[in-house]
N, C-alpha and C positions, 0 to 999 in steps of 0.2 A: 503494499500499499504506500503510495507516494505521501509524504509529510509536505507540511507547508514550507516554502522555501525560507532560508535565514540570510539577511543581509550579511555581507563580509564584514567582519568587525572592523572598526577604526582602530588602527594602531600603526606604530612606527614600522616599516619593513625593513628588515637586513637583507642579505643576499638571499634568494632563494634556497631553501632546504632541500637537498635531494633525498630522494627515498632511500632508506637503509636496503641492505641486501635482504631479499626474500626471507622470510621467516626469522630474521633477526632483528634487535632493537639496539640502536645506537644511543648511548647515554651521553649527557653533557660532559661527562668526565673524559669520554673518548670519542671526541668528534672526528670526522674523516678529514683528510688532509685539505680537502677542497672548501671546507666550512670552518669559520672561525668558532671557538667557544662561545656559548650561549647561556643566557640565564635558565635557571630551573624554574622560573615563575611560569612559563608556558609550556605545555605539553600537547602535541597533537596525535591523536590515536587515528591512523588513517589507513584506508584502501579496505577495510574489511566489511562484511555484511552487518551494518549497525541495526540492532534490534533494539529500539528506544523503552518499549514498554510505556510511552506516552501515546495516548491514542490520537491527539493532534499532529504528533510529528510523525508517528508511523516508522515503518523500516526503510533502509536504504541500502541497496545492493552493494554500491562502491561508495559508502560515505564516510563520514570523519567527524571525530569529536575534539573540539578545541577546549583546554583545559588551562584556566588561570589559576595560579595559587591551588587552593583547595575545593574549588568550584568549577562546575561545567559552564563553560561561558557560551559555547555556540555548539549546534549541530548541523553539519553540512549534507546536503542531499548527493553532492558529488565531491569526491576528495580533492578534485583540482581546486576547489575555492579556498583551501588553506595551503596551497602549494607554496606560496611566498611568506608564510608566517614564520617569524623569528621564535622558534620553538624546539625543544627536544622533539624527536619524530619517533613514535612507535609503529613500526609497520606491521600491521593487522592483515595485510593481504593473505587470502586463503583461510582467514579465521572469522569468527563470529563475535562482535562487540556487543556486550549487553550489561546492563546495570550489574553491579556486583549482588550477590544473592544473600538473602536474609534467612537464618535460621533462628526462628522465634522460640526456641525451647531446645537448649544444651546443657548438660551437666559436664562442664570441663573438670570437675573435681573427681570423675570416674573414668577419666581419659587414660589412666595407666593401664586398667583391667581389660584389654581389648578381648572381646569374645568371651569373657568369664561367665556371663549369664546366657550364653547362645542357646542353651537348652532349659531355660528356667520359666516358670509360670510366674505371674505377678506376685502370688503369695510366698513362692519359694525364693524368689529374689528380694523381696521385702525382707524375709526373716533371716536372710543369710547374707547375700552380698550388700544391700543397701545399709541396714542398721548394723551390721557386723563390721564393715568397712568404717562406716561413720564413727564405731565406738573406740577406734584407735588410730585414725589418721592424723598425722601431726601437720602442723602449719607448713613446715618445709616442703614435706612431700604433696601437699595440697598445692603449693606454688608451683612446684615442677608439674604435676598434673594439669593445672589451669594453663600453663605456658605451651604444653604439649598440645592440649585441646584445642587453644587457639591457633596455633600453628597450623594443625590438621586442617582446621575450618579454613584458614586463609589458602592453603596449598588446594583445597577442592573448589576455590571460588566464591567461598563465603567471606563476605567483608563484614557483615554484621551478626553478632549473636546477642540472644538473651541468655545469659550465663545463669542457669537456675543453680545457686550455689546454696544447696541444702545445709553443707557441712559447714557451719560456722561455729566450732566447738569453742573457740576462743577468739577474742579481737585480732590477734595475730594471724589466725586462719583467713579472715576477711582481708587483712592488710596484704597478706601474701598473694591471695588472688588477684587484688586490684593491681598489685605490682607487675605480676604476670600477663594481665590483659594489657596493660600499658606498654609493657617491654614487647609484646608480639606485634603491636601496631594495628589490632583489629579494633573496629567499632563494636562497643558493647553496652549492654545494659546489664549492669551487675545487680543481679536480684538477690538481695541478702536473704537467706535462708533462716527462717524462724524455727526451723525442725530441730528438735532436741534428740541427742545421741546419749548413750551411757558412756560418756568420755570422763575421764579422771586423770588429773585434778581439774575441775571446771571452775572458771572465775566467775561463772553465772550461778549466784545464788537463788534465782528465781525468774519468773517471766519479764518482770519490770527490768532487770538487768540486761535482758536481751533486747529489750525495746530501746533502752537508753543506749546500747552499742548501735543498733540500726540508726539512731540520729547521730551518733558520732561519725559513722561512715557517711551519712547524708552530707556532713560538713566536710568530710574529705573529698566527696564527689560534688562539691558545691557547683561548680561551673557546668551549667547544662547544655553549653556549646562544646564541651569537650568531647573526645571520642569514647572515653568512658563515663557513663552516667548511672544514677542511681535508680533503683527499684526494690521492691520487696517480695520475696516468695514466701507466701503464708504457711503457717503449719498444716499439714493435711487435716482437712475438714473432719471432724469427729475424733482426732486423737488427742485434743485439750479441751478444756471447759469451754463452753461456748463464749463465756466473757472474755477469755484469753484471745480468742478469733477475732471478736468484736473489737478489742484492744488494738491488735495488729491492723485492722483495716482503718481504723481511725487514726492511728500514727501515720500510715501511709498517707492518708489524706491532708494531714497537719504538715508532714514533711514534703508533699507536693511531689510524690514518687509513683512511679507506674508499679501497681499491684498485680501480682500474679498468683494463679494456685492451680494444683493439679484438681481437676473436677471430674467427678463422675467417671473415674477410670476403671470400674470394676462392675461389668455388668452382671446383675443379679444381686448386688452388695448395696447396703446402706452406708459404706465407708465412701469418703470423699463427696458426699452430697450435702444435704442441709440447705440447699438454696432456698425453699420456701421460707426457713427460718430466717436466713440473713435477710431476704428481701422484707420480711415483716418488720425488721428493724431497720429498714432502709440503708443495710450495708452492701447491697449489690448495685455498684456505682459505674457510671460511664467510663469506658476504658479499661476496665478490668480484665486480664487476660485469662482466660480458662483454657487450661492444658487437657488435652486428650477428648474427654466428652462423650465416648461412645455410648455411656448409659444413661444419658439424658433421657426423659420422655417429652412427648409434644408440650406438655404443660412447662417444663422446665425451658425448653427450647423458647418458649414464648417469653418467660422470664427473662433470659439472657437478651434476646432482641429487645424487649420493651426497656431495659435498663441500659441499653447502650454497650453491651459486652462485646470482647473479641475473643477470638477462638484460634488455638493453633493445634495441628493434628500431627502426631508421629505415627504414620501408618505402620513401620515396621514392628514396633514394640507392642502396639495396640493389637495387632495380627497375631504376634507369637504368643504374648504372655496371657491371652484369653481376656483382655479389657473389653473386647468386642470389635464390630466393624468399624474401620476408620470413618467418621461421620461427615465426610465432606458434602454429601448431597443433604444431610439434615441441616448442616449450617447454611448451605446456600438457600434452602427452601425457607429458613427463618429469617432470611435476608442479611446473613453475616457472611462476608467475604473472608475465609478461613487463611492463616498462614499455614506452612508446613515446616516440620523439624524433625532432626534426626535424634533427639533425646539423648541416648548413651551409646558409646561404642563398646560398652560392656555387653550390649546385646547385637547391634546390627551395624549398618553404615553410617560413617561419619561424613558421607558424600550426599548432599542434597538433591543432586540428580537423581540418585537411588530412590529417595522418598518421593520425590515428585513423580517419577515413573511408576514406582510401587502403588501409590496413592490413586494417581488417575486410572491406571489399567484395572484396579480393584474396584473403584466407583463404576467405571464403564461395564465391567462385569456384572455387577449388582444392577445397573441401569438395563443391561440386556437381559439379565434374568426375569424383569418384569414383563418384558415382551414376550419372552418365552413362555411364562405362565399363561397367557392369552392364547397360546396355541399358533403363535406366528414369529417372524423374525423381526429384529429391529431394522428399520429401513435406513436409519441415519445415525449418525453419533453426534450428539450435541454437546458432549463435555470435550473441549479441545485441549490441543497441546499448549495453546497460548493461555488457556484457563489455569492449567497447571504451572506454567511460568511464573503468571502472575502470583500464585500462592507462594512462590520462592523469592519474588522480587517485590512488586508494588503492593500487593496485600500483605506480605509479611512485614513490609515497612510500616504500614498502616496499623497493624496489629500491634506494633511497639510504640505506636504514638509518634512514628519517626517519618510519616508520609510525605511531610513538607521538606524533608531534608534528604531522603534517599529513596530508592525503590525504581526510579526511572531516570533515563539520560535526558532529563529536562534542564535547559538552561537555568543557571541560579541554585540548583541542588549541588549537594556535595559530590566530588569528583571520586565516586566508588564506582568502579569499572573493572570488567574482566573481559579477556581475550580467550575464547576458546577455539583451539586450532586442533581438528582431528589428526590424530598421529598417522592414520593411514590416508592421506591425501590424494587419492588417485582420482576421484571425480567430485566435483561439487555438490552439495546438497540440494535436492530438489523441493526441499521443506526446511528452511534453516531452524524454525522454531521447534520443528518435530525432531531434528538432529539433536538440539541442544537437550530437549526433555527425555527423548526415548533412546537415544544413541550416545551420550556423553558420559564420562566419567571425571574424577579428579585428575587422571592422568593427562586428560585432554585440555586442562586449563593452562595456557601458556603465560598468561600476564595478568597480575592483579595489582590495582591501585587501590587504596584507601586513603581519603582526604587529600587525594592529589600525589601521594607518595607510592613509589612502586615497591610492592612487598613481595611479589614474585615476577620473574624475568626469565625468559626462555625455559619455561617449566620448572624453574629452580627457586626455591625461597631465597630471598636475600636478606642480609643483615643480621645474620644468626649462625653462631657456631654450632651446627647441627650434631656434630660429632660428639662434641662435648655434652651436648643436651642428652644425646642418646646414652652415654654413660651414667648421667645423672639420672635419668629416667628408669632405667633398668635397675640401678641400685634402689631406688625408691620402691620398684616393683618386687624386689627381693625381700624387702621389709614388709609390704604388703601381704606378700605370700605367706611369710611366716608367721603374720597376724591371722590370715585366715587358716592356716594348718592349726594354730592353737585352740580354735574355736570349735565348740562340739557340733557335730552335723545332725541337725534335727530330722527326725523320720517324718514320713508322710502325715501320719497321726498328729504328730507334734505340731506341724506347720498349719494342719487344718484346726486344731485346738487353738492355737495361738491367734489365727485369723478370726476364729469366731469369737474369742474374747474381745478383739480389738473392735467386732461389730457391735458387741454389747455396749462397750463403752462409747461407742459413736451414738447409740440411742440415747444414752443417759445425756451425753454432751447436747444434743439436739433438742431434748426434752428440756434441759435447763434453760433454753431460751425463752421458755414461757413460764418460768419460776414464778414470775411477778404478773401472770396473766397474758393475755393474747393482747398485743398493742393495738389500739384504736376501738377496743372492745370494752363495753361497760362490764364490770365485774359484781 
């Protein structure tokens, strides 16, 4: 689709910049002999198939993107429009240029335990991997995990994450994670986790101490224009007294930070629900990010829609762990444009391409099944690859309240951009968006920019000693595995009893919402 033409920017022109060699990027530090060194203030990503994810701009087969500082300055329909601009040139010929992807729910603190829970159900995962690791993970090892997780995301073309930091055993845990996110150079919402583990010694004597530390972290991340900003991940609904959940939500509102929760992630269970109780107390508020949601009933979906909620879906963990069907169609039918997320590499892929692909094809299968049940075939497919790409870009940005900053290649937005270059580049794609969603992996990501800074070039992360990090990460994993080996292994019966006890606690927690009667009703 042709986009509207953009005028050539008004700027002082130096001698014309010649294109770099096909498939290579020439940096400002290593100019060609024909071109004088130039400022890093401008970058032109040129010659690729530009997928803007901006409905007015459209896509351009041989387009270009001009970056000035940390912002997108202009998008050209024809790469020749920027041929004379004094800028570093990133030659994207043979590649697909698109917005950096947004992973709207990722737990970097579990990044060292790759595939550990590949065969676990949700109750088994919670009873062993989740609460087990959280009971002994140190701040230093969490910092290593956060750096590994953030770099893995960048390598896969994910430029923004909501880091769901459940494991804040001490203030030092939070500080270590934030430092690692900044070191990685990723854009992130650091969602301070209120979940409590059996960690000793703990500096938190009670729930109020944890709320106070959340406020401290909000002060550390006071600059809302920075690449790392603040949020809060609520304690799982039903695991604490209702008044503690209410206090967390009110604190998030007072601190003016994004609030997120794991919501309705266990089909057939009361755990992680309580939405009606929250709504009765005015605690379901616009912008609340609800993670997973496969167990919501129609009334609860209406509650989310009516309260301005946002939703992010993690297809791989939901399908494996018995949470239920990834609820893409349910969210869209409720008028909520969902984001998509990787969740944890302890289970599945940290590659958002895989999650978009799995989510799209699963929902298509479910939609097709509706037609099959009527005794006919589906004559069309109405859920498109562009819909899926929106989940991982534009809709993911909106999910995190960042739609005015990122998610599309719109002039004025932050310069978060990737170039996807198929490794087996023997013939061009007949459907570039289809190739991104259905045929790409992290290995195809050639170039990544965040805030205008190159974070991956020629298929390699830049600015990090990966060999040293590899040694550090594996040493941390050794300590984690020692901790796991020392833990008792519960039986299936033990896990069932543990989960059923948690459900009874949830019943009590939700009921306590009405200890003083039903709000708005005479007593």
